[in-house]
C-alpha positions, 0 to 999 in steps of 0.5 A: 228584543225585536219590536212588536207590531200592533194588529193595526200596524201589522195590517198597514205594513202588509198592505203597504208592502203589497202596494207598489204605489202606496209605500216606500221603504221608510213608510214601511218602517214607520208602519212597523213602529221603527221610523227612519231617522235618516234616508239617503238615495240618489236613485229614488224617493224612499217615502211615497210622498217625498218630492224634494231634492235627493242629491246635489251635483256640481259641474266642473265647467263653472262650479255651479250646482244643481239639485236632482229631485224625483220625477214625481212624488215617491218616484225615480231621480230625474237623471235626464236633468243631471245629464243635461246639466253635466253634458260636455263636462265632469260632475261630482255628487256634493250632497246626498240629502236626508229624506226623513226631514231631520236634516241628516244630509251626507256631505264631503267627509272631513279628515280624521285619523286618516287624512283625505286626499283633498288639499284641505284633508277632506275626502274626494267626492264621487263622480255623478256618472260612475254608477248608472242603473235603471229602475222599473225597467227603463228609468235611468238613475245614478248610484254613488260609486266610491273609489278609494279616497272617497267618503261622505259624513255627517258628524252632527246627525240628529236622532241617531242611536247613541250608547246602547239604544236600538237601531236598524239600517239597510242599504242596496249595494253593488254586490260586484264592486268591493275590495279588501280595504277598510272600510266600505261602510254605511251607518252609525260612527264616531262624531270625531272621525277618530277611533274612540274604542270598541262598540263606538260604531254600528254600521253596514260593511261590505267587502272581502277584508279578512283582517278582523273576520270573515264568512263562508267562501272567499267573499265579499261578505256583509259584516257589521263594523262595530269599531276595531272589528268587522263581525260576521257573527258572534265569533270575531274570526269566522261565521260559516253562516255568512255567505259569499255574496254573488248578487249584482244588486244586494240588500244589506241589513244590520240592526242592534239593540241591548245585547242582540244584533243581526245580519240579514241579506238578500238579492235586491232583485229577488222577491224572496225574504231576507235571509238571516246570516246571524242573530244573537248576542253581542261579541264578548270582547270588552266594549261591545256589550253595552255598546257606545254608539256615537251617532254620526253617519258615514258612507264609504269610509270607516269611523276613523275616516279609513279611506282605502275601500271601494263600493257602490251605494244606491239607497239606504236608511237608518231607523229608530228602534230595532225593526222586526224581520217582517218589517225588513222583509216588506222593505225587501219586497218593495226594493224587488218589486218597486225599484227593480234595479238593473244594469245599463251601459257604462259608456256614452257616445260611439263604442269602440269595436272589440277586436279592432286596432286603434290609435289615440291622437291628442287633440289639444292644439299644442300636441295634435301630432302626438299619439298615445304610445308606449316605450317599454312600460312607460305610456305617454304621447309621441310624435308619430307619422306615416314615415315613422319607424314600423316599431314606433307605429306599432307602439302607438297601436292598441287592440280593443278587448272587452273590459277585463273588469267585465263591465258592460261596454268598457274596454281594455287596450292591449299592446299591438307589439306586446300581446298580453300586456295592457294599459293600466293605471298605477298611482294615477299614471298610465303604464303598460303591464302584463296581465297578472290575472288579479282582480286589481289588475283587471279593474285598473286596466278597464276603461269606459269610452265617453262622448268627448268632453272637448272639441266639437264632440263629433264622431271619431273623438272620445274621452276615456274614463277609468272604470274604478276611478270614474272621476278620472280620464286618460290625459296627456300632461307634459307628454306623460299619460295620466288618469286625471280629474278635473281640478284635483290635487295633482299638477296633472289635474289642473283644470286649464285645457282639461277638456281638450287634454282628455279628448282623443281622436280615435283612428285606425291602428298605425302599424 
């Protein structure tokens, strides 16, 4: 049953939610007698008095790390410190610190039933720059952009709910970044990184998977990952009261206690209260009543380390006890009025002009006469000059289009000689393919120009980052076009000459 509030606590809660400076989400949960036992955010402090590090980044140039703290107690992350530290190199988020004081930090997830893509079986880490946003109108911050293969975990968390104990959780997510893979989760999971049976998890899930359940429309939906099932309600198949999410920033809530659980959600930018998508008894299949929660904490992956999902996480917390609707509504009010999430440009440096025709010349000393070109479906570098055949010069020319994925400032590159075909990545290799209109194609064919990582960084040079794998950039490697990360597991991820190989001189089209 829902926790009751004493009159004094209720008064404090209402006062906290009305004040933009006196309380953060975890102050509000505490006032509702359901304190946070884990609090994670790369964008802001979730307690009004919190001033310790929010997260840690590691840069590719020398593998040193930097902790990023709020600008002030209770404030927004110091993104400027990250930008300075990560300038002209790549950066990864290594740790998301727990603000509750219990040490429930999230770090690189180890392999479980599914091995991660790293050589040691661990999951990938997220780019530190893949999800820029602004808070409070103009304060820049970065979320956690999870590509398939990326995950964070703590299998030794303290004070999390176990067995059938009550808990609540919320997360602010990107409502437009999702897929049908398993499973973009945040919450309570197995401590072994393996599937140990029905009811051994209770976590927020976001995406459009229909393998276990679904909601109204075509998705994406908020559901609860209870292990061996993504539940939108009591029915294992469909809850028409669970709506398709269209908000750019979405507040997701899952909570559970003895034979009672609920799904609630809202536009994170709206001052309105959360809507309840489901509140009622546990699923009637074996294992879900009573629950057998184990108490690990996961982000971006399933309880068994399923790693095929994508999504973006900005902030979230887990509680002890079953929060009241009033408490959660007050948290939502704080998100809408105190955080005020908004989008910002995904590009840095000079933009590529939409509608222009460009060429991309390699700048590495070995290869500075080579241009990005296609031969049929294959995209790599070829030597091209003014005396080259007109067909080759056209194959090395690209028309800049607005990003097919619809992301601000990002672009898609259409073949000059094969209209309707675009550069996309597939298995981390660049190829030319006709636009099939699918969501996957649009995302794979969207790239975000950045200030050049190599050379002088001056005008006319860019590094070009994949939108849906933001740790990866256009790279020429043995004359083949790749999307490569700095020091990843593939040979084309080799750190030697990485910055040079991902720096391109952008010029006029050649034909």
